N, C-alpha and C positions, 0 to 999 in steps of 0.2 A: 562158846567160841563161834558158833554159826551166827549168832546175833551180832557179835562184835564185827564180823566181816561185812554185814549189811549196813552198819551205822554210817560209814563214810559215804557210800553212794546215796543213801537217803538224805543225808545232810547236804550233799552237793545239789541234788534235785530241788530241795527246799530253797537253797540260796538262789538258784537259777530262777525259780518261780517268783521269788521275792523281787529280784532285779528286774524281771520282765514286767511285773505289776507296777513297779516304781516308775519305769520308763513310760509305760502306757498312761499312768496317771499324771505324769509331768507334761504330756503333750496337751496344748490348748485345744479345746473343743471348737471346731469350726463348723457351724451349721451350714447346710447346703442351701444356697440362695439361687434364685433365678437371675439371669442376666438383666442389667438395668434397662436395656432396650431389646426388643425382639429382633432376631436376625431378619435379613431381607427375605421376603416370601411373596410368591406370585399369587394373585387372586384368580388366575385363569386355570381351567382344567388341564390344558396342554400349553406349555410355555416354551418360548425361545428367549434365552437370557443373553444379555450383553452388557458391556461396560460403556457408559455414555460420558461424553465430555460436553459440558455446557459451553456454548460459544455464541457470539453475536450472529444475528441473521445475515449480516453482511460478510461474515467471517472476520478473522483478525486482519486489520490493516496496519502494517508496520510503516510508520511515517519516517522518511529520511529527508536529507537536505539536497536541494538541487546543486548547490555550490559549496565549496569549502570555505570555512571562515569561523570567526569567533562569534559565539552567540551573544547578542546584545540584550535581548529581552525574551522572556517566555510569557505568553499571554494566558495560558490555561493551566489548570491543575487536574489531578485525577478526580473523576466524578463529574466534571463539568459537561454539560450538553452543548453541542456546537451545531451551527447551521453551515450549509455549503458556503465556502468563501470566507469563513471566519478565520482570522489570523491565529496561528498556533505558536510559532516562535519566529524571531527575526535575527538575522546576522548583522554584524557591524558593516555598515555601508559607506563609511567615510571615503575609502579608496575609490569606490565606484562613483560616488558623487563628484569627486575631483576629476575622474576620467570623463564623466558626463559634461562637466563644465568645459573641459578642454575640447571635447568633440564639438560641443555647441559653438564655441568660439571659432573653431576651424570651419564649421558650416557657415557661420556669418561671414568670415573672410572670403570663402570661396564663392558665396552668393554675390558679394561685391565684385569679385573678379568676373563672374559670369555676367553681371550687369554691364561692366565695362566692355566685355566682349560683344554683348548684344548691341551696345552703342556703336562699336566699331563696325559692326555689320550694317547698321543703318547709315553710317557715314560713307562706307564703301558703296552701298547701294545708291545713295544720292550722287556720289561722284561719278558712278557709272552712268546714271541717268543723264547727268549733265554732259558727259563725254559723248553719249549717243546723240543728244540733241545737236551738239557742235558738229558731229560728223554728218548728220542729215543736212544741216545748213551748208556745210562745206561742199557736199556733193551737189546741192542745188546751184551753188555759185560757180561750179566748174563749167557749166554750159555758157555762162556769160564771160568766162575767162577773167573773172575778178579775183580768183584765188588759184594758186599754183597746184599742180599735182602733188608736189612734195608736201604741201600743207595738208592736203587730203589724206595722204599716207600717214602723216603724223597723227591726224585725228583718229584714223583707224587703229593705230598703235596705242593711242590713249584709251580707246574703248577696250582693246584686248587687255591692256594693263589693269583697267578698272574691273574687268571680269575676273581676272586672276586674283586681284586684291579682295574682291567680294567673296570668291570661293575660299580664299585663305582665312578671311575673318569669320566666315561661317563655320569652317572646321575648328577654329579656335573657340568659337562660341559653343559648339557641340562638345568639345573636350572639357570646357569649363563646366557645362551642365552635367557631364558625366562625373566630374570630380565632386560636384555638389551632391549628386545622388549617392555616390560612394560614402561621402562624409555623413550624409543623413542616415544611411544604413548603419554605419559604425556607431553613430549616436543612438540609433534605435536599439542596437544590440546591447549597449550599456544600460539603456533605459529598461529593457527586458530583464537584464540581470538584476537591476535594482528591484523590479517587481518580484523576481524569483527569490530574492533574498529574504522575503517574508513568506514562510511556508503556511499555506492555508488548507482548510479542511475541504476534501473533495466530496464528502457526503454529509448528510445530517446524521449525527450519532453522539456517542458518549466517549469522553476521554477515559480510557481504562488504566493507562500507566504513563508517567512522564519520567524519562531518564536523562533529561538534558537540563542544564542549569546555566544561567548567565555567566559568561566568562570561560565556559568550556569550548573546546574546538570541535567543530562538526566537519566531518568529511563528506564529500559528494558521493552519492550512490548508496547502496545497501551497506549498513554497518553491521558489525558482529552482533551488537545488541541494538534493536530499534530505539531511536531517540524518543519516540512517542507511539503509543498503541491506541488505535481508534476503532470503534465498531458501532453498528446499530444494534442496540440492546432492546429495542421495542419492535418486534418481540425477540425473545431468545430462542436459539435452536439447540438441539442436542444431537451430537454426532455419535452414533452408536457403532461399536465394533462388534461384528458377529463373526464367529469362527467360520472359516471357509467350509468346514464340514457341516455346518448348520445353515449354509446360505440358501439351500433349496427349500428350507422350511419357512422362510420369511415371506410375508405377504404385505402388499401395500394397503390392503383393505382391513388388516387385522388391527385390533385395539392394542394400545401400548400405554404403559405408565412408567414414570421415573420416580425412584425413591432415593431420598438423601442417604448417603452412606453414614452409618452410625445411628440413624433413627429412621427405620422403615415406615414409621407412622406419618412421616412428612413426605407426601407424594403429590404428584401432579399428573393429570392426563396429558398424553402426547398426540399430536396430529401429524400424520405422515406428510412429508414434503417431497422427498425424492430419494432414489437409490443411486449412489455413485457406482457405475458399473465396473470400475477397475478394482480388482482385488489387490490389496497392498500389504506389505509387511506390517505386523503389529507394532505400534509405537507408543500407544497410551497404556502404560503399565500401572498396575495397582500395588505392586510390592508384595503380593502374597507369595508364600514360600513355594506353593505348588503351581504357580503360574508359569505357563509356557511362553517363551519369548521367541521361539523359532517357528511361529505360526503366521499365517496370512489371514486377513480379515476382510469382510465385505462391510462397507460403511453405509449406514442408513442415516438420513437426516430427518429429524422430527422437529416440530414446533411445540414449544412449551405453552400449553393452554393456561389461561388465567388461574391463579391459585393463591391461597392465603399464605403459602410458604414462599420465602424469597430464595431464588436460585441465583447464583453468581457466575459470571463468565470464568471459565477455567476450572470450575468445580466438577469433580467426578461423581457420577450417580449410577445406581443400579437400575437397569432398564429391563422390563419384562414385556415381551410381545406375545400376543395370543397366537398359537399355532392353529391355523384353520385346517379343516379336512383337505386332502389333496385336491379334490374336485373344485374347491373354492379358492385355492391358492391363486393369487393374481400377481404375477411378476412381470416386469418390463420384458418385451419380446427379446431384446438383446441379451438379457440375462437368462431367460428361459430356454432359448434355442441356440444361443451363441452366434446369431446372425447379426 
């Protein structure tokens, strides 16, 4: 009887053990493997780390249009290198060309009117000169009583009339010249707008992105998305965000390296350029789950030294800066003392 009471528990334990063994054997065997690429790691004994963003040494230049209009032609594509003054894109200029023709015709007509006014000035001056000669002759003849006093008075009146006519013609000539200058200025304004219809490069650099196509409408001024992005990529710079809590640890004399994200074996040495003294809210995010977004950062600018690895503008990199002993830390005076 006692043995029969233990049979059921023993059977249950056996079935449970069999089920557990079956489940364990059905699981695939996954061998432990190392990660394909080693994680980012500093080679310095003491390190200040930050996230870097590769950018042109000129910084990003967002190109927009001076004037509103429909794009007629785009002269460049992404990856092209351009020189100062090279055309980037051009707006439709037919309306401006018609305005220029109208303004130039107006200038021609006003110049003709100004020439006529100048001729009237010369005619009035000659008439006044003749009237003065007649007056002088008449005044000489009054002594011999060969001419009456009334005639002399008439000669004086003729001189006064000639002077008034000369003054009037001069005023008309000046007004005509002013109209010519105003018309020339209006013509030059249209000519300048024609030149501004072709947007040109202001620096030597590389076209990084083109977002405008022929037939699209361009607005004047800054657009929500730049029509074209330009920058000097020889050399490239790295803008490094260092947490404000670590700002005191950075040094302009310390060594620094940049490592590509995803493959820390691809790295390049960095050369210090400058520290931007304004601590700003963090904007360059990595997407890590533990990343703080409510922090402020100090931005350091480094130059990418020549390397066999290719870094691209806009690429995020891991940056490691050597932390020097406190006595050797060299920070700009404005950052170190707040002065």
